[in-house]
C-alpha positions in Angstrom: 17.3 16.6 -10.7 14.2 16.5 -8.4 12.2 18.3 -11.1 13.2 15.7 -13.7 12.3 12.9 -11.4 8.9 14.5 -10.7 8.2 14.9 -14.4 9.1 11.3 -15.0 6.7 10.0 -12.4 4.0 12.4 -13.5 4.3 11.0 -17.0 4.1 7.4 -15.7 1.0 8.3 -13.7 -0.6 10.0 -16.6 -0.4 7.0 -18.9 -2.2 4.8 -16.4 -5.9 4.2 -16.9 -8.0 5.5 -14.0 -11.6 4.7 -14.3 -14.0 4.0 -11.4 -16.5 1.2 -11.9 -20.1 2.6 -11.6 -21.2 -0.5 -9.7 -18.8 0.0 -6.8 -20.2 2.0 -3.9 -16.8 3.9 -3.4 -17.2 5.5 -6.8 -19.7 8.0 -5.4 -17.1 9.1 -2.8 -14.1 9.8 -5.1 -14.3 13.6 -4.8 -14.9 13.5 -1.1 -12.0 11.2 -0.4 -9.6 13.2 -2.6 -10.6 16.5 -0.9 -10.1 14.9 2.6 -6.6 13.7 1.6 -5.8 17.2 0.3 -6.7 18.8 3.6 -5.7 16.3 6.2 -2.6 14.2 7.0 -4.6 11.2 8.1 -8.0 10.0 6.7 -10.2 7.1 7.8 -12.2 5.4 5.0 -14.7 2.8 6.2 -17.0 0.6 4.2 -18.6 -2.8 4.0 -17.0 -5.7 2.3 -17.2 -5.3 -1.5 -17.4 -1.5 -1.4 -14.2 -1.2 -3.6 -11.8 0.4 -1.0 -8.8 -1.8 -1.7 -8.6 -1.4 -5.5 -10.0 2.1 -5.9 -8.2 4.1 -3.2 -4.8 4.0 -5.0 -6.5 5.4 -8.1 -8.1 8.2 -6.1 -4.7 9.0 -4.6 -3.0 9.1 -8.0 -5.7 11.4 -9.3 -5.1 13.6 -6.2 -1.4 14.0 -7.2 0.0 11.4 -4.7 2.6 8.8 -5.7 4.8 11.4 -7.5 7.3 12.5 -4.8 7.2 9.0 -3.3 5.4 5.7 -3.7 1.9 4.9 -2.6 2.3 2.0 -0.2 -0.7 -0.3 0.6 -0.4 -2.9 3.3 -2.4 -6.1 3.5 -2.6 -8.5 6.4 -1.9 -11.6 4.1 0.4 -12.5 1.2 -2.6 -13.8 -0.9 -4.4 -10.4 -0.7 -1.3 -8.4 -1.4 -0.5 -10.3 -4.5 -4.1 -10.6 -5.7 -4.8 -6.9 -5.2 -1.6 -5.8 -6.9 -2.4 -7.9 -10.0 -6.0 -6.8 -10.1 -5.1 -3.1 -9.9 -2.4 -3.5 -12.5 -5.0 -5.0 -14.8 -7.6 -2.3 -14.1 -5.1 0.5 -14.8 -3.6 -1.1 -17.9 -0.3 -1.2 -16.0 2.4 -3.8 -16.0 2.5 -5.9 -12.8 5.9 -5.5 -11.2 6.5 -2.1 -13.0 4.0 0.7 -12.4 2.1 -1.4 -9.9 4.2 -3.8 -7.8 4.1 -6.1 -4.8 6.5 -7.2 -2.2 6.0 -10.1 0.2 8.4 -12.3 2.0 11.0 -13.8 -0.4 9.2 -12.3 -3.4 9.7 -8.7 -4.7 8.0 -7.6 -7.8 8.7 -3.8 -7.8 10.9 -1.6 -10.0 12.3 1.9 -10.1 9.1 2.9 -11.9 6.7 1.5 -9.3 4.1 4.1 -8.2 1.8 1.8 -6.2 3.4 -0.9 -4.0 1.3 -3.5 -2.3 2.9 -5.4 0.6 2.2 -7.3 3.8 2.1 -5.2 6.9 5.2 -7.3 8.1 7.2 -6.0 5.1 6.4 -2.3 6.0 7.3 -2.9 9.6 10.6 -4.5 8.5 11.4 -1.5 6.3 11.4 0.8 9.3 14.6 -0.9 10.3 16.6 0.6 7.4 14.4 3.5 6.5 13.1 4.9 9.7 11.2 7.8 8.1 9.9 5.6 5.2 11.1 8.1 2.7 10.3 5.9 -0.3 6.6 6.7 0.3 4.5 9.9 0.1 1.3 8.1 1.0 0.6 4.9 3.0 -2.6 3.0 3.1 -3.2 0.6 6.0 -5.9 -1.7 4.6 -8.1 -4.0 6.8 -7.0 -2.0 9.8 -9.9 -3.4 11.8 -8.1 -6.7 12.1 -5.8 -5.1 14.7 -3.1 -7.7 14.3 0.2 -7.1 16.2 1.8 -5.8 13.1 -1.0 -3.4 12.3 -1.1 -2.0 15.8 2.7 -1.5 15.8 2.5 0.2 12.4 -0.4 2.5 13.5 1.6 3.6 16.5 4.7 4.1 14.3 2.9 6.2 11.7 1.3 8.4 14.3 4.8 9.3 15.5 6.1 9.6 12.0 3.4 12.1 10.9 4.8 14.5 13.5 8.1 14.5 11.7 6.9 14.3 8.1 4.4 17.0 7.2 4.4 15.7 3.5 3.3 12.2 4.4 -0.4 11.1 4.1 -1.8 8.1 5.9 -5.1 6.4 4.9 -6.7 4.0 7.3 -9.0 1.6 5.4 -11.3 -0.4 7.6 -14.7 -2.2 7.9 -17.3 -0.1 9.7 -16.1 -1.1 13.2 -13.5 0.9 15.1 -13.8 4.0 12.9 -14.1 6.4 15.9 -11.1 4.8 17.7 -8.9 5.3 14.6 -10.1 8.8 14.2 -9.3 9.7 17.8 -5.9 8.1 17.7 -5.0 10.2 14.6 -6.1 13.5 16.2 -9.7 13.5 15.1 -8.9 12.5 11.5 -12.0 12.8 9.2 -14.1 9.6 8.7 -15.6 8.9 5.3 -18.3 6.2 5.5 -18.7 4.4 2.1 -22.3 3.2 2.2 -23.9 0.4 0.2 -22.8 -2.9 -1.4 -23.2 -4.8 -4.6 -25.8 -7.6 -4.5 -28.3 -9.0 -1.9 -27.4 -12.0 0.3 -29.8 -14.5 1.8 -28.9 -16.0 5.2 -29.7 -19.7 6.0 -29.0 -21.1 9.5 -28.2 -24.8 9.7 -27.4 -25.7 13.3 -25.3 -28.8 14.2 -27.2 -32.1 14.7 -26.6 -34.3 17.7 -23.1 -35.9 17.5 -22.5 -34.5 14.1 -18.8 -33.9 13.3 -17.6 -31.0 11.2 -17.0 -32.9 7.9 -20.6 -34.2 8.1 -21.9 -30.7 8.8 -20.1 -29.3 5.8 -21.3 -32.1 3.6 -24.9 -31.5 4.7 -24.6 -27.8 3.8 -22.9 -28.6 0.4 -25.7 -31.0 -0.4 -28.3 -28.4 0.5 -26.6 -25.9 -1.8 -26.3 -28.4 -4.6 -30.0 -29.2 -4.4 -30.6 -25.5 -4.6 -28.2 -24.8 -7.5 -25.5 -26.7 -9.3 -23.5 -23.8 -10.7 -22.2 -21.2 -8.3 -18.9 -21.8 -6.5 -18.8 -22.4 -2.8 -16.4 -20.9 -0.2 -16.2 -22.8 3.1 -14.6 -21.2 6.1 -12.8 -23.6 8.5 -10.5 -23.0 11.4 -7.3 -24.6 10.2 -5.3 -26.9 7.8 -6.2 -30.1 9.7 -9.9 -29.3 9.4 -9.5 -28.5 5.7 -7.8 -31.9 5.1 -10.6 -33.7 7.0 -13.4 -32.0 5.2 -11.6 -32.4 1.8 -11.2 -36.1 2.4 -14.9 -36.4 3.3 -16.0 -34.4 0.2 -13.7 -36.3 -2.1 -15.1 -39.5 -0.7 -18.5 -38.5 -1.9 -17.2 -38.2 -5.5 -19.3 -35.1 -6.3 -19.5 -34.9 -10.1 -18.1 -32.0 -12.0 -16.7 -30.5 -8.8 -13.2 -29.5 -7.8 -12.2 -29.4 -4.1 -9.5 -26.7 -3.5 -7.7 -26.0 -0.2 -6.7 -22.4 0.7 -4.5 -21.5 3.7 -1.6 -19.3 4.5 1.2 -21.9 4.2 0.3 -22.8 0.6 2.7 -21.5 -2.0 1.8 -18.4 -3.8 1.4 -20.2 -7.1 -1.1 -22.7 -5.5 -3.0 -19.8 -3.9 -3.3 -18.1 -7.2 -5.2 -21.0 -8.7 -8.4 -19.8 -6.9 -8.5 -16.8 -9.2 -8.5 -19.0 -12.4 -11.8 -21.0 -12.4 -12.3 -23.8 -14.9 -15.5 -25.4 -16.1 -16.2 -27.4 -12.9 -18.0 -26.0 -9.8 -15.4 -25.3 -7.1 -15.7 -25.9 -3.4 -12.9 -23.8 -1.8 -12.0 -24.9 1.7 -10.3 -21.9 3.4 -9.0 -20.6 6.7 -9.6 -16.9 7.4 -7.1 -15.9 4.7 -10.1 -15.5 2.4 -12.0 -13.3 5.0 -10.7 -10.0 3.8 -9.7 -7.9 0.7 -9.8 -10.5 -2.0 -12.7 -11.2 -4.4 -12.7 -14.8 -5.5 -14.4 -15.2 -8.9 -17.7 -17.0 -9.1 -18.3 -17.3 -5.4 -22.1 -17.4 -4.9 -22.3 -19.4 -1.7 -20.5 -19.1 1.6 -20.6 -21.8 4.3 -19.3 -20.6 7.7 -18.3 -23.1 10.4 -18.3 -20.3 13.0 -14.8 -21.2 14.1 -11.4 -19.6 13.8 -7.9 -20.5 14.9 -6.3 -17.6 16.9 -2.9 -17.0 18.4 -3.1 -16.6 22.2 -0.6 -16.2 25.0 -0.8 -19.0 27.5 0.4 -17.4 30.8 0.5 -20.8 32.5 2.8 -22.6 30.0 4.5 -19.3 28.9 4.1 -20.0 25.2 2.1 -18.5 22.3 -0.5 -21.0 21.2 -3.0 -21.5 18.3 -6.4 -22.1 19.8 -9.7 -22.8 18.0 -12.4 -20.3 19.1 -15.8 -19.1 18.0 -15.6 -16.4 15.4 -16.8 -12.9 16.4 -19.9 -11.3 15.0 -17.7 -9.0 13.0 -15.8 -11.9 11.6 -19.0 -13.7 10.7 -20.1 -10.6 8.9 -16.8 -10.4 7.0 -17.2 -14.0 5.9 -20.8 -13.4 4.8 -19.5 -10.6 2.7 -17.4 -12.9 0.6 -20.5 -13.7 -1.5 -22.8 -11.1 -3.0 -19.9 -9.3 -4.5 -20.3 -10.2 -8.2 -23.9 -11.7 -8.0 -26.7 -12.5 -5.6 -25.3 -14.6 -2.7 -26.4 -17.1 -0.1 -24.6 -17.6 3.3 -25.1 -20.9 5.2 -24.2 -20.6 8.9 -23.4 -24.0 10.5 -25.0 -22.7 13.7 -28.3 -21.0 14.8 -29.2 -17.4 14.8 -29.2 -17.5 18.6 -25.6 -18.8 18.7 -24.6 -16.0 16.3 -26.1 -13.5 18.7 -24.0 -15.0 21.5 -20.7 -14.5 19.8 -18.5 -11.7 21.0 -19.0 -8.5 19.0 -15.4 -8.1 17.8 -12.2 -10.2 18.1 -10.0 -9.5 21.1 -7.1 -7.3 20.0 -4.1 -9.4 19.3 -1.8 -7.1 21.1 -3.7 -7.7 24.3 -3.4 -11.5 23.8 0.4 -11.5 23.2 3.5 -12.1 25.3 4.2 -8.8 27.1 7.9 -9.1 26.0 6.7 -8.7 22.3 4.7 -5.6 23.2 7.7 -4.1 24.8 9.7 -4.7 21.6 7.8 -1.7 20.1 10.0 0.5 22.2 13.0 -0.6 20.1 11.5 0.4 16.8 13.9 3.1 15.4 11.5 6.1 15.5 10.5 5.4 19.1 14.1 6.1 20.1 14.0 9.7 18.8 
């Protein structure tokens, strides 16, 4: 029975197209990554935005014989990225979305009995530990964007470290930006680190500090006008801290009646269908107003310009009021770098910072880890995860 199942999944894997685009930096590291996976239980793969980690790692793992005795699971911090990456990988491999390559997010499951690669949010994987403590449906798990160090990601990393002691057949790949590589390696018993060097296209930086008494919508309009005077074709991605700011800026830009331009919002609470519109550009230039949901993983077509407000809305524990709050803060240097990397992926890019170079230097280097900014009761809840009781 097991032999027949193995042959079935080998046949499914063999019919999938697995080609590595020459322009992606990760293509030069295919053999090195495959060899590391063969010889180690845990492997750390680090690379700049646009290196191709998210879409190419599952292909490398399939070529290395993974995904046969169990699925290759790949977590993403956000629904948008999970769905977008699953659809893109299915297209690249000439697979059917929801069959060989699937995706599961909250209230939406597009997987089948033939699914070899399953994308999901990290929250879905964490929830699955409740009824499958050893995660037996997977033979390989990729934790993508691990540098974000969300509460779910930190919980999962701790869980997988414990699980690797019990499942010698399981492989874990930690995919991250270049920060925190050594920390991840030490945590997983000196796991090898593979640094994917290089990126696609050059990016020009332009600093546009705030003027006296200038509010955010006016700042963004000034940057949009500067870009429009430079070029009237490439799409623009604007990073804003939250929905309210997106609405305010959208109202301001729509009031300007910019010709042949579509203003599109993008934030986590949008429906999946609405979020997917950003991957289907029309004839008009687009100005996409986004929270940090567009900061990682996804490649939005035609983005040539990024405008960074330098602000982000973060969840923080307020010890005085004893509640978890969303607070607007300055983005970290690492976050600003991630935002900058959203352009220059498919063509030359320009990043407009709505602050000075001196202000950028004053930002904290990396974001505070969410687990250190969360109600202590929530941290203690990790003790109740099934595998922690063994």
